[in-house]
Every structure is written in C-alpha cells, then in structure tokens.
Phi, psi and omega in degrees: 000137187292172182289318186308296185302319178294327179289317175307309184298310190288319170315301178297330171298340185277356191282306188219187188279161180284146180209213181097052201246049191305299192291330180286328182254355177082013175226147180272050184224175178229170181209179190226214195053232171262016180294132175046066186263352182206160175301329179299310184288329176300322185269358183215074184301335170304332182269355189279099178281132191240323182205151179229137182227134165236121186205153174292141175305134179292330190251002186202093187294346177290337187251159176227153185246131172239138181224145170225133180257148173219174180053074179288173165071031180280124182293153184308140181075001180256356183297322181286355180231029177241132200227158173294151179289119182294336188273354186259139166262108182272137179216137162271139171237138191230121171262118175248014180235010172079005177263004169082358175253135194298123175272321185229148172227147168244120178244149171230153171220141188252140168286169171296142179299139184209126176058040168080017178208178169219160170252136192248130178251132182256137177234129181092186006290141177202170169297129181288155173284332180218148172250162175092216192260014166240144179213146171245161185283144166280185177294135172305143172269318184161179181231163179207172183254146180313139169063024178256109184283356184240020184278150179213152175226105180047056176087358177255122179285149184216146176209137174218117183170185184281144183219163166295144172293118183283353188281139180233136185184144173281077183284325176307321177287327174309314178296335171286324179293317191218068177309335176301333177279358176275117184301328181291346180272009188237153175130176177309125170086000185256141180237138179290133173288165181277152184295141188240014177199157186226010186208150165285173186256170174094006183279161180283156178304142178085357184280342187080003179252174180299131178253357176292151185302138176284163177215130172279113191305303190291326173294320181302326188256002166061045181277157180235170182219170171259136183243142168245116184232130172233143171240123193210153184296138177309326187299330181292343183249007172285154178293154187306124180076008178242180183265160172302126184221219180279135176232147168252132192229136171214171188236150174215159168235135188226150179238165181302138184267117181293339173282343185286138177302129183061006179080016190290330188265145175246140182248129190283128178241352169216143179217142189206137165226273180283141181290139174059026172288299182302318188291329181282333188239334177262155174289150173315316180298342179261352179299320186287331175288328170293311183302331187263008181246165170278144176320320186275356174233027175301126190285349195228324197297315191288326172298318180291330170304308182293316180296313178298315184295317186280329185254303181295307184280339175083011187276166180289164181292326180295319182293320180295327173298317175302312186296322176298312179304313181294316199260358179221135003285159186278092168221146183267125184260136185218140181254100185286351175284345179275113181244166179071013179230172181259163177287159178211113179305125190070009183297312179297328182284339186238025169066027177089010181293339169264011175147311173199167177274002170306316185077224179068219182199124165270162175299329182264003180293137179267079184295333180286312181294323172301315179297314182287334176282336180283318189276319187244355179256207178256012191304308181300321174290324180292331175276003180053039178264348171197151172307146170301119176275350175067034188236027186291160177232080190311323186281359180232022173268000175196149175263003178054030169250163165212194185277011184293343178269009183249171188231055177294150184231179173254017181240140187304141002270017166076329173277147194297164181287153179294153177265000000 
C-alpha cells in the first residue's frame, strides 16, 4: 500500500471510537466520540460514557456545570423509558491541586426502575475514599427523581434523565473512509469491505475534496443519551482553604468488584475526559486497558499519541511531542478563576487560543474540528508550538458539521430535550 492510501486509512481511524453495535444496542446504526469504545461497554450500554462537558453556568457565573452522557443510541421516542443502570457507580473526578489525581469526587447511584421512574442518589462532592480505578461510596447527600429538571440537593442543581445526543460528527462518511473501524464489520464470517471514500464531505468546489453535503449523523437520526448534570458553586471545587483555580475533570463508570470483600469496592470499566482521544490514537484493542486505568497510569495512551502522530499521520516528532504534552494524561482542564467568559475546548491548555482561558468544554464547541486541526492541520505551527512540517492533510482537517442540528439552551440542564 502506498503512503497516501495508508495515511488516509489511518488518519480517518484517528477520529472517533470503533462502533457498529447494532445487535448489542438494538439498532442497526453506529456512533462516535467515545461511544461504544470497548467490549465491556458494548455489553453494558448503561456504563458507556459518551461525552463530558465543563462550562460556566450561563445564568450564574459563580457556578460551574459538569455534565456526562451515557447510554448512546437511544432511539427517538424511547428516552423516557430508558433508565440508568442500577449496578453502575457514575462519577465525576476532580483534581484541584495539579497532581492529576482526584481530590474530589461526585458520585451517582440509580435505583431499579419502578412505575416508570428511578430515584437517583447524589454523593459528594467530597474527598474520595480511594483514588485510581477502585472506588467506594461516599456518604449520601440526598436523592432526586429521574428526569426532574427542577431538582436540587443541598444547593447543587442536579439532573439525571434523557436528552438528545449533543455530539456532532459526519459519522456516515467516516465509515466510508475507514470501514475497518466499524465494529459491525468484524467477527466470524465477516469481511471488512474496501474503503469507498478518501475525504470528508462538504468542502467548497475546487478544493480537491468531497463537495457533497456533510451530515451530522446523530442529529439526522435523532438519537438520545442519558445525561447526568450538576450545577454548583465554583467554590465547592476549590482546594480546602483556597480560591477556585485550575481543575482537571474526568468521568468514570464502575461496577461491583467481585474480588472485593463483601462487594464494597467498585472497579472502573469506563473512563472519559476529552472526546475522541483514546479513539484518535489507540487501537480498539487497547481501549479496555485505558478504560480500566487511572489517567496517570494509562498503559497505552501517551505512547500511542506519539506513534500515531509520527507514523500514521506522518507528522514531525515536534508536533507529536506537543500533542502528547497537551493530551496526556487524559483529563479536561478548566480554570475556574476565569470569570465572565465562556468555555473553550483546550483553551486553558493553549493560553486562550481556542476562545478563552477557561478551557473545559462547551456544548457548542466543535471538538472534532479542533482535534483534526491539531493533528492534521496547521494549528500547532500557527500557535508557534512546533515548526510547520508541511505535512497537512486538508481533506481530513474538518468534517464540516456543527451544532446547528442540536437544541442547546441557557436553562438547566442545558442539553436539548430528547427527540
């Protein structure tokens, strides 16, 4: 295979998670971001975390919003009858001291569904009993009902229920570019078909790229997720005796550890912070290892960033070094001391180059284009973080989709109503 086709194949593989989970999720479709990124979460969709967001509260700048989505590919009309997995511990983990290890956790537990609803219990924010990939419950703070947009627990706004999937990406074209990354193309008796595209869609005439219309796959098919959203004072996430400053945030999903005495401990099977990072750089076979690890002892990600960037994408060692420094460990950085500004994905890491120094991730941030621009465009050289290596791939630097097909609001819980 020549370098050009190989590069196209691997570049496309860097964008989103392996998917194609029709029989397991009950639909004949696939999805992206961190959706369906390992066998463990394919088998347990309630533990499948798909996106994490951190942004200032639109109506109260003293507050910050943390949101995590789970259970992808909920079909239109099915949101109100799809429930959180009662056997899963859902967590936000927050480092507020800069050592990349969680100092605070916020935990959620769901009861078994009964009479068309669930009770959700909130734990924290509080100091974790354990750090890393094993967890036990904090003392409960209070309970609230599934799909109640007006719930609060001890001064914290809380929501747990169905929302439209906020992720936007031209996934259908992705699978034409790299059919090998469609999980449904693998297995006994299956053969991966040949690629039928080498560019994303939606480019201008004369660009040399595909000019047919791009499509936001999740919005076009009206898929939903289950969202956990909290809005709380920034001061609640500050170090003891200190003011709000930089925090690193990630989310996890854990299940009871059979090896733990009396089943008291929960073992992590899913971890997520920045979207499409594991999926962008690691092979599918390594995702489960990363998901079961803490960000600081991930066995695969840092080396995979360098390897993919220099070999598959054909970029310079300097570019790869910048990406490794920014993206590992995989924790989303937000500067809570930055007030009066909106979130901007990778903004804190780049000194505000992506929109503001707050960082985090807003619902409308085009994280795929930002990521593609850094990996395959000239973003890094334009920021003077590394010399321009002249090896950009313009037809793969954007998928030409945006947030227009989604229904975000400035009212809690901010993610659009389920379809």
